[in-house]
C-alpha positions as CSV (number, residue, x, y, z in Angstrom):
1,M,156.4,124.3,164.8
2,K,157.2,127.7,166.3
3,I,160.6,129.7,166.1
4,I,162.0,131.2,168.9
5,G,164.8,133.6,168.5
6,H,167.6,133.0,170.9
7,R,168.6,136.1,172.4
8,G,167.2,137.7,169.2
9,A,169.0,136.3,166.6
10,R,172.4,135.5,168.2
11,G,174.0,134.1,165.0
12,L,173.2,137.2,162.8
13,A,173.8,140.1,165.2
14,P,175.1,141.1,168.7
15,E,172.9,139.2,171.3
16,N,170.3,140.9,173.3
17,T,170.1,144.1,171.3
18,L,167.2,145.6,169.6
19,I,169.2,144.8,166.0
20,S,169.4,141.2,167.0
21,F,165.5,141.4,167.8
22,K,164.9,143.0,164.7
23,K,167.0,140.4,162.7
24,G,164.7,137.8,164.8
25,L,161.6,139.3,163.9
26,E,162.8,139.6,160.2
27,S,163.4,135.9,160.2
28,N,159.8,135.4,161.2
29,A,160.3,134.2,164.9
30,D,157.1,133.7,166.9
31,Y,159.0,134.2,170.1
32,I,161.9,136.4,170.9
33,E,164.1,135.1,173.8
34,F,166.5,137.3,175.9
35,D,167.8,137.6,179.2
36,I,167.5,140.0,182.2
37,Q,169.4,140.9,185.3
38,L,169.1,143.8,188.0
39,T,171.4,146.8,187.9
40,K,173.0,148.6,190.6
41,D,170.2,151.1,190.8
42,N,167.8,148.2,190.5
43,K,166.6,148.7,187.0
44,V,166.0,145.8,185.0
45,A,168.9,145.6,181.9
46,V,168.7,143.2,179.1
47,I,172.1,141.2,179.1
48,H,173.2,137.4,179.5
49,D,176.6,137.2,181.3
50,Y,176.9,138.4,184.8
51,S,179.9,140.3,183.8
52,L,180.0,142.8,181.0
53,Q,183.3,142.0,179.7
54,R,182.3,139.6,176.9
55,T,179.9,141.8,175.2
56,T,180.9,145.3,176.1
57,G,184.7,145.0,177.0
58,I,183.9,146.6,180.4
59,N,185.2,144.9,183.6
60,G,182.7,144.3,186.1
61,L,179.5,143.0,187.1
62,V,176.0,144.2,185.8
63,S,175.0,144.6,189.4
64,E,178.1,147.1,190.0
65,F,176.8,149.6,187.2
66,T,173.6,151.7,186.8
67,L,171.3,151.2,184.0
68,A,172.5,154.7,182.6
69,E,176.1,153.5,182.8
70,I,175.4,150.2,180.9
71,K,173.7,151.8,178.2
72,K,176.8,154.0,177.5
73,A,178.5,150.7,176.7
74,D,178.9,149.5,173.1
75,A,177.4,146.3,172.8
76,G,177.9,145.6,169.2
77,A,181.4,146.1,168.3
78,W,182.5,142.7,169.6
79,F,180.1,140.9,167.2
80,S,181.4,142.9,164.1
81,E,182.3,146.5,163.1
82,E,178.9,146.7,161.3
83,F,177.1,146.8,164.9
84,R,179.3,149.2,166.6
85,G,177.4,151.3,168.9
86,Q,174.6,149.0,169.7
87,Q,173.3,149.3,173.2
88,L,171.9,147.1,175.9
89,P,168.3,147.9,176.2
90,S,166.2,148.1,179.3
91,L,163.5,145.3,179.8
92,E,160.6,147.9,178.8
93,E,162.5,149.0,175.7
94,A,162.9,145.3,174.7
95,L,159.3,144.7,175.5
96,D,158.0,147.6,173.5
97,F,160.2,146.7,170.4
98,I,158.9,143.1,170.5
99,I,155.2,143.4,171.3
100,P,153.1,142.7,169.3
101,K,155.2,141.5,166.7
102,A,156.2,138.4,168.6
103,I,155.7,136.8,171.9
104,P,158.7,137.8,174.3
105,V,160.5,134.9,176.3
106,I,162.0,136.5,179.3
107,E,164.8,134.5,180.8
108,I,165.6,135.6,184.5
109,K,169.2,135.5,185.3
110,M,169.5,135.6,189.1
111,S,170.7,134.3,192.3
112,Y,168.7,135.4,195.4
113,F,172.2,135.6,197.2
114,Y,173.0,138.6,195.2
115,N,169.7,140.0,194.1
116,P,167.1,139.0,196.9
117,D,165.0,141.9,195.8
118,F,164.9,141.2,192.2
119,K,161.4,140.2,192.2
120,K,160.0,143.5,193.8
121,Y,161.4,145.4,190.9
122,L,160.5,142.9,188.0
123,T,157.0,142.2,189.2
124,P,155.3,145.7,188.3
125,I,156.9,145.6,184.7
126,L,155.6,142.0,184.1
127,E,152.1,142.9,185.4
128,E,151.9,146.1,183.2
129,Y,153.2,144.2,180.0
130,S,150.9,141.2,180.7
131,K,148.0,143.4,180.1
132,K,149.3,143.8,176.5
133,S,150.7,140.7,175.4
134,H,151.3,137.1,176.2
135,L,154.6,136.7,178.2
136,I,156.6,133.5,178.8
137,V,158.9,133.6,182.0
138,I,161.9,131.0,182.3
139,S,164.8,130.5,184.6
140,F,167.2,127.9,185.7
141,F,166.3,129.4,189.2
142,H,162.8,127.5,189.5
143,P,161.6,128.9,192.8
144,I,161.3,132.4,191.1
145,L,158.8,131.0,188.7
146,K,156.5,129.6,191.3
147,E,156.7,133.0,193.2
148,L,156.0,134.9,190.1
149,K,153.0,132.4,189.1
150,N,151.7,133.0,192.7
151,D,151.6,136.7,192.0
152,L,151.0,137.0,188.5
153,K,148.2,134.9,186.9
154,N,148.4,136.2,183.4
155,I,151.9,135.1,182.6
156,E,153.3,131.9,181.4
157,T,156.2,130.2,183.1
158,A,158.5,127.6,182.0
159,V,161.2,125.6,183.7
160,L,164.4,126.1,181.9
161,Y,167.0,123.3,182.4
162,N,170.4,122.0,180.9
163,S,170.9,118.7,182.7
164,A,169.3,115.3,182.0
165,L,166.2,115.4,184.4
166,T,164.8,111.7,184.6
167,A,161.1,113.4,185.2
168,P,161.3,117.3,184.3
169,W,157.3,117.3,184.6
170,Q,157.7,116.7,188.4
171,V,159.8,120.1,188.7
172,A,157.2,121.8,186.5
173,E,154.4,120.6,188.8
174,S,156.4,121.6,192.0
175,V,156.6,125.3,190.7
176,K,153.3,125.4,188.9
177,A,155.0,126.0,185.5
178,D,153.0,126.0,182.4
179,A,155.9,124.5,179.9
180,V,159.4,123.1,179.8
181,H,162.7,124.4,178.0
182,P,165.1,121.9,177.9
183,R,168.6,121.9,176.5
184,A,168.3,119.8,173.4
185,D,170.6,117.2,174.5
186,S,169.0,116.8,177.8
187,I,165.8,115.0,176.5
188,N,164.9,111.8,174.8
189,M,161.7,110.5,173.2
190,D,160.4,108.7,176.5
191,I,160.6,112.2,178.3
192,I,159.3,114.0,175.3
193,N,156.3,111.5,175.0
194,E,155.6,111.8,179.0
195,L,155.5,115.4,178.7
196,K,153.2,115.3,175.9
197,K,150.9,113.2,177.7
198,R,150.8,115.7,180.6
199,G,150.2,118.3,178.5
200,Y,153.3,120.5,178.7
201,P,154.6,122.4,175.7
202,I,158.0,121.5,174.9
203,R,160.5,124.0,173.5
204,P,164.0,122.7,173.3
205,W,167.2,124.9,172.6
206,V,169.8,125.8,171.2
207,I,169.2,124.1,167.9
208,N,170.9,125.2,164.9
209,T,171.3,122.6,162.1
210,E,168.9,121.4,159.7
211,K,169.7,117.8,161.0
212,E,168.9,118.8,164.4
213,F,165.6,120.6,162.9
214,K,164.5,117.4,161.1
215,I,165.0,115.2,164.6
216,F,162.9,117.7,166.6
217,L,160.4,118.0,164.0
218,D,159.9,114.3,164.0
219,A,159.7,114.5,167.6
220,G,156.9,116.6,167.6
221,V,157.9,119.2,169.9
222,D,156.2,122.5,169.9
223,A,158.9,125.2,169.1
224,L,162.7,125.2,169.0
225,G,165.1,127.8,170.1
226,T,167.8,128.6,167.8
227,D,170.5,131.2,167.0
228,F,169.5,131.2,163.4
229,P,165.8,132.0,163.2
230,N,166.5,132.7,159.5
231,I,167.7,129.1,158.9
232,L,165.1,127.4,160.7
233,N,162.5,129.7,159.1
234,E,163.6,128.4,155.5
235,F,163.7,124.8,156.5
236,L,160.2,124.9,157.9
237,S,159.0,126.6,154.6
238,Q,160.8,124.1,152.3
239,N,159.3,121.3,154.3
240,N,155.9,122.9,154.3
241,V,155.7,122.8,158.0
242,S,152.9,124.6,159.6
243,K,153.7,127.3,162.1
């Protein structure tokens, strides 16, 4: 079973920062997951919320600021004083930091109503870095996965979802996705078995306790997304689970 560090190591450090990615890598995460959005000046920034308020204290949307303005924000102090001064990286900075130590899992946070040109600015970056590393692109907005798959043959795409779909393989098939990333409480063994039969890697999220680790280990999924990759790594080691 593989480890996906959720937003780096969200339980150990301020999410979506280089220090969070470092904590994830130090915890032997096989994948580092993070979120991206388009800025006012059409740069790709690493941040989860559409608003900057929660993680930087700044009022306003990511789309209302340039990347340079966003990088001036303190993205660490909200988590603890230890991390004061941490910046939100650009997509390129995140990929340079993670590759080749782990596989990036890039979640596209978007709405075509607000950012209809996002793909135009994102595709060249993904194309460049896909020559250096395996890239996994995920999104709740499934049409973008199909569009990217049509343009970029070397990337892996995965359907991200958080509702109890009765046939997630149909969604994956419809957008040519390679894998599924379901929220942990949105699947059961029947769905897991059907996805396995159809050859889809299954990587549930967000799973943070040993009880949950064991349930999904027994279910035979391929990877787990967790805020605490250190705890999952220790659990796998103690149970002699091969990665």
